[in-house]
LOSE-52598 format. One line per 4 residues: their letters; for each residue x, y, z of N, C-alpha, C. Coordinates in pm, whole numbers, plus 32768, in hexadecimal, padded with zeros to 4 digits. Atoms other than C-alpha are relative to their C-alpha. Layout:
<pts>
a = X/Y/Z/X/Y/Z/X/Y/Z  ...
</pts>
This chain:
<pts>
msyk = 7FC1/7F7B/7FED/5CC9/6E39/9716/8094/8005/7FE0  7F67/7FF3/801B/5E3E/6DF3/9737/8001/7FE6/7F73  7FB7/801E/80AE/5E64/6D50/95D6/7FDD/807C/7FCE  7FD3/7F8E/801D/5DC9/6E82/956C/803F/8085/8007
awgl = 7F7E/7F9A/7FDC/5E92/6F68/95EE/80A7/7FFE/7FD7  7FA1/8040/8022/5FBB/6E98/959C/7FEE/7FE9/7F63  800D/7FE4/809F/5F46/6EA9/941C/800C/809F/7FCA  8019/7F83/7FFE/5F22/7004/9452/80C0/806B/802E
ytnc = 7F69/7FEF/7FF3/609B/7028/94CF/806F/7FEA/7FAB  7FC7/8052/8085/612B/6F49/93BF/7FF8/8036/7F91  8015/7FC0/8070/6084/6FFF/92C2/7FC0/7F7F/7F97  800D/808B/808C/5FF6/6E90/922B/7F6A/7FE3/8052
espl = 8099/8067/7FDC/5E70/6E0F/922F/801D/7FA9/801C  800F/80B7/7FA6/5EE5/6CDC/92B2/80BB/8011/8022  7F83/7FE7/7FCA/602F/6CFC/936E/8062/7F6E/7FEA  7FDF/8096/7FB7/602C/6B68/93B5/7FFD/7FB9/7F5A
vvvl = 8010/803B/8062/604E/6A86/9297/801B/7F79/8008  7FDF/807B/800B/604E/68D9/927A/804B/7FD4/7F76  7FB0/8054/808A/614E/6828/9175/7FA3/7FB2/7FD9  804D/8083/8032/603F/675E/90AF/8067/7FB6/7FD3
sesm = 7FEF/808C/804A/612C/6683/8FDE/80C1/7FFB/7FE5  7F76/7FF8/7FFA/62A8/6637/8FC8/8071/803D/7F8C  7FB8/7FAF/8083/6312/672F/8E8B/806F/804C/807C  7F8A/7FB9/7FCD/63F8/67FB/8F96/804E/7FD0/805F
epaf = 7F97/8015/7FCF/649E/66F2/9030/8080/7FFB/7FDC  7FFB/8015/7F7A/65B0/66DD/90BC/7FE0/8086/805E  7FF8/7F95/7FC5/6576/682C/9135/7F6F/7FF8/8027  80A4/7FE9/7F8A/63FE/6830/91BD/7FCA/7F41/7FE4
argd = 8033/8095/802D/636E/66B3/91D0/7F52/8029/801F  80B9/8020/801A/61CD/6661/919A/800E/8015/80A6  803C/7FE4/7F67/6130/66EE/92E7/8053/8050/8076  7FC4/7F89/7FBB/6224/67F9/9351/7FB1/805A/8016
ilfl = 8035/7F97/803B/6192/692F/93BF/807B/8067/7FF2  7FDC/7F98/804E/61FA/6A66/931E/7FFA/80A6/805F  8003/7F7C/7FB7/623D/6BD5/93E3/8003/805B/7F60  7FF3/7FF1/809C/61E4/6CAF/929E/7FF9/80AB/803E
snnp = 802D/7F96/8001/6212/6E3E/92AA/8029/8056/7F73  7FF7/7FB7/808E/6210/6F4A/91AF/800B/8094/801E  7FC1/7F77/7FD7/62BE/7094/918E/7FFF/802C/7F1B  7FDF/7FC5/8072/624A/7129/9041/8057/8074/7FFB
kkpi = 7F60/7F81/8042/6383/7248/9051/805A/7F8C/7FD9  7F66/8068/7FFC/647C/7116/904C/7FF4/7FC7/7F7C  7FF3/8086/8083/64A2/7060/8EAE/8016/7F74/8035  7FC4/808E/800D/6476/6F10/8EB8/807C/7FAC/7FCB
eigd = 7F8C/801D/8057/65C6/6E86/8E55/800C/7F8B/7FFB  7FE6/80B1/8038/6648/6D47/8DB2/8022/7FC7/80AF  7FFA/8067/7FAB/6650/6C31/8EB0/7F80/7FF9/805B  8060/7FE5/7F97/650F/6CB3/8FAF/7FED/7F79/7FC2
icvf = 8075/8063/8015/642B/6BAC/900C/7F8F/803C/7FF1  8066/7F95/7FE8/630E/6C70/8FAF/7F6B/7F40/8009  8071/8037/8028/6186/6BC6/8FB9/7FCA/807A/7FBA  808B/7FB1/807A/60A4/6C3C/8E85/7F99/7FB0/7FE6
kipg = 8086/8060/8040/5F4B/6C02/8E2A/8004/7FEF/7F64  801D/7FF0/80AA/5F08/6BB6/8CA1/7F61/8037/8028  8084/7FD9/801E/5DBC/6C81/8C62/7F87/7F68/7FD3  805D/8069/8006/5C75/6BBA/8C5D/8020/7F65/8046
rgip = 7FEC/8060/7FC0/5D03/6AB2/8D45/8019/8010/80B4  7FD1/7FD3/7F4A/5D39/6AAD/8EDA/8050/7FD6/8050  7F9E/8076/7FEE/5E51/69CB/8F14/8066/8045/7FF9  7F93/7F9A/7FEB/5F6E/6ABC/8F9A/8056/7F79/7FC9
ivhr = 7F93/8037/801B/60CC/6A14/8EDB/8052/8025/8057  7F66/7FD7/7FBB/6223/6A21/8F84/8082/7FD4/7FA5  7F7E/7FE8/804A/6321/6A5C/8E9E/807D/8055/7FE0  7F91/7FA4/7FEC/6498/6AE8/8E63/8004/804D/7F71
vlvn = 8007/7FCC/8069/64D9/6C13/8D91/805C/7FD8/7F87  7F94/8024/803F/65B0/6B9E/8C7E/8024/8099/7FA4  7FC4/7F69/8044/65BE/6D0F/8BA9/7F65/8078/7FE2  8042/7F8B/7FE7/6533/6E76/8BD7/8018/8045/7F6F
hdfs = 7FD1/7FBB/8044/650A/6EF3/8AAB/7F87/8091/7FEE  805B/7FA9/8020/6471/7070/8A6B/7FE5/8024/7F98  8011/7FCD/80B9/643E/70A8/88D7/7FCE/8087/7FFF  8009/7F59/8011/6499/7247/891C/7F82/8023/8015
kpnq = 8038/7F98/7FA9/6361/727B/8A09/8018/8016/802F  7FF5/7FB9/7F6D/635F/7367/8B0F/7FE6/7FA2/8072  8034/803F/7F5A/633D/7295/8C8B/7F9C/7F8F/7F8D  801D/8087/800C/62D3/7158/8BCF/803E/7F83/7FFA
qyll = 7FC9/8040/7FF7/633B/7016/8BE7/7FC3/7F7F/7FBB  803E/8077/805B/6327/6EC0/8B33/8038/7FA0/803A  7FC5/806B/7FBF/637F/6D80/8BED/7FE2/7F92/7FB1  7FE7/808D/802E/63F9/6C18/8B6D/800F/7FBD/808B
tkgd = 7FFD/8066/7F94/639D/6B27/8C70/802A/7F72/7FFD  7FF2/8083/8009/63F0/69A0/8CC5/8023/8007/8088  7FF3/8071/7F5A/63ED/6899/8DDB/8081/7FE4/7FDD  7F9A/8021/802A/6520/6839/8E2D/7FF7/7F85/8003
nnrv = 800B/80AC/8043/64E0/66C4/8E19/7FC3/8006/7F53  806C/8027/809C/641D/66FC/8CAA/80A6/8030/7F88  7FBF/7FF6/8097/64F7/66E3/8B3D/8015/806D/7FF0  8012/7FB2/804A/6459/67DD/8AB7/7FE9/8074/8023
ddra = 804A/7F70/7FBF/640E/6981/8B0B/7F65/7FF4/7FF2  80AE/8013/7FF1/62A1/69BA/8B41/7FC8/802A/7F85  8043/7FA0/805F/627A/6A72/89F3/7F94/7FA8/7FC2  8035/8072/8047/6256/692E/892A/7F98/7FB9/8023
hlyq = 8039/806C/7FAA/6193/6863/8A2A/7F9B/804E/804E  8086/7FD8/7F89/60D5/6918/8B4E/7F99/8083/7FA9  8069/7F7A/8051/606A/6A78/8A9F/7FA4/7FC3/7FBD  8069/801A/808C/5FE5/69C3/8968/7FAB/7F99/7FEE
elys = 8046/80A4/7FCB/5F95/686D/8983/7FAD/7FEA/806D  8044/803F/7FC7/5F3F/6831/8AAC/7F92/8037/8043  8094/7F9F/8025/5E51/696A/8AD0/7FC8/801E/7FB1  8038/7FB4/805B/5DF5/69BA/898C/801C/8059/7FEB
nkdm = 8000/7F7E/800A/5E64/6ADE/89A1/804A/8053/7F89  7FBA/8000/8065/5EE8/6B3B/883F/803B/808F/8000  7FC7/7F55/800B/5F1A/6CCE/886F/8074/7FE6/805F  7FC6/7FF7/7FB4/5FFE/6C7D/8996/805F/7FB2/7FE7
swve = 7F9F/802F/801E/6156/6C63/895B/8076/8004/806F  7FC7/7FDB/7F73/622B/6D09/8AAC/7F65/7FF3/808D  8033/8025/7F8F/61BD/6D1A/8BEA/803A/80A7/8042  800B/7F4F/7FFE/615E/6EC1/8C27/8001/7FF0/80C0
pkhv = 800E/7FE3/7F8C/618B/6F4E/8DA8/7F63/7FF7/801C  8086/7FDF/7FAB/600F/6F69/8DDC/7FCB/7F6C/8000  803B/8076/7FCF/5FF0/6DD4/8DBC/8057/7FBE/8074  7FBC/8025/7FA9/60F3/6DE8/8EBC/7FAF/7FF0/8069
vgrv = 805B/7FF8/7F6B/6074/6D96/9041/8042/8015/806A  7F9B/7FCD/7F75/619A/6DA9/90F6/808D/7F7E/7FF7  7F81/8054/8027/6325/6D3E/90F7/8016/7FB1/808C  8006/8053/7F9E/6345/6C21/91E8/809C/8035/806C
qgql = 7FB6/7FCB/7FA6/6405/6CA0/9318/801B/7F73/807F  7FBB/804A/7FAA/6423/6B55/93FE/7F92/7F7D/7FC7  806B/8074/7FFA/6385/69EB/9423/7FE5/7F8E/808E  7FEA/805B/7F95/6307/68FC/952C/7FF5/7F7C/7FAD
pylg = 8018/8062/8059/633F/67A8/948B/7F9E/7F9D/803C  8050/8077/7FD2/6230/669C/9465/7F5E/8023/8071  8059/7FCB/7FEB/615A/6757/9557/7F48/8029/7F9F  80A5/7FEE/801F/6035/679E/9440/7FEC/7F6B/7FC3
mfti = 8035/8051/7FC1/601B/663F/941A/7F77/7F9D/800A  807F/8041/7FBC/5EF2/660C/94E9/7F8D/8060/7F98  8091/7F9E/8070/5E32/671A/93F4/7FEA/7FB3/7F7D  8033/8053/8077/5E7E/6638/92B2/7FDC/7F88/8035
ymtd = 8046/80B0/7FDD/5E2C/64DD/9364/7F34/802A/800F  80A5/7F9D/7FE0/5CDB/65D0/93A7/7FBA/8006/7F82  8042/7FE4/806B/5C7B/6612/9248/800A/7F53/7FC5  8004/8076/8028/5D0E/64A1/91AA/7FBD/7FB5/804D
ypml = 8045/805E/7F9A/5C61/63CD/92AA/7F80/803C/8034  806B/7FE8/7FBA/5B24/6487/9307/7F94/7FE7/8074  8048/8063/7F8D/5A92/6363/93D1/806F/7FE6/8075  7FA8/7FDA/7F7A/5BBB/63A8/94C5/7FC6/807A/803A
kyal = 8061/7F90/7FD2/5B31/651D/94F1/7F88/7FC9/8070  808E/8016/7FC1/59DE/6480/9573/801B/7F80/804D  7FC5/806D/7F84/5A8F/636A/963F/800E/807A/806B  7FE7/7FC9/7F64/5B55/6458/96FF/7F9C/8076/8025
lgav = 8094/7FB2/7FA6/5A2A/654F/972B/7FB1/7FA3/8049  802E/805F/7F9F/5973/641E/97AD/8054/7FF7/8086  7F8C/8024/7F77/5A78/63E6/98B7/8011/8054/8061  7FF0/7F91/7F82/5AA2/6543/9933/7F63/800A/8015
glvv = 8057/7FEE/7FB7/5936/6534/994B/7FC7/7FA0/8056  7FF9/8090/7F7F/593F/63F3/9A08/802E/8020/8086  7FCC/8005/7F61/5A32/6460/9AF7/7FBA/8080/8070  803D/7F73/7FB4/5979/65C8/9B34/7F5B/7FA8/803F
flye = 808B/804E/7FC9/582D/64DA/9B73/803B/7FAD/8057  7FF3/8068/7F74/58D7/63DC/9C5F/802C/804A/807A  7FA5/7FA6/7FC3/59AC/64F0/9D1B/7FC0/8051/8036  802C/7FA0/7FD5/5892/65D8/9D56/7FCC/7FFB/80A4
</pts>
């Protein structure tokens, strides 16, 4: 319940995300938990670190805004992003090649889940280990079950 209330307060569908790759090092390491907020009244600026989702893909991406275009459309932004640890921006690599979205050349505000407001270093490694090593999840559940059984 409190997670949903926090989501309403921050105006984010998911106010917490875990960094899954090294693309934002040294700013954020793999396994860092990021706190997000989303204020639609405040435009996204160059240098903001945003979490966005590409249509058709469920995994959120954490990258920094490099370029902000408006193309003369009122109230419309087009953002070019890049991971701090990546050699090239996302237009050439991420949007079109990796996610096979040939129509996407820019991130729009509708793709942005939120802007990074804070972090907890490495605390998200637990969830990464549970995903990368499913047997660890079952071993942990078995150990908890055994402890409950023995101390009941």
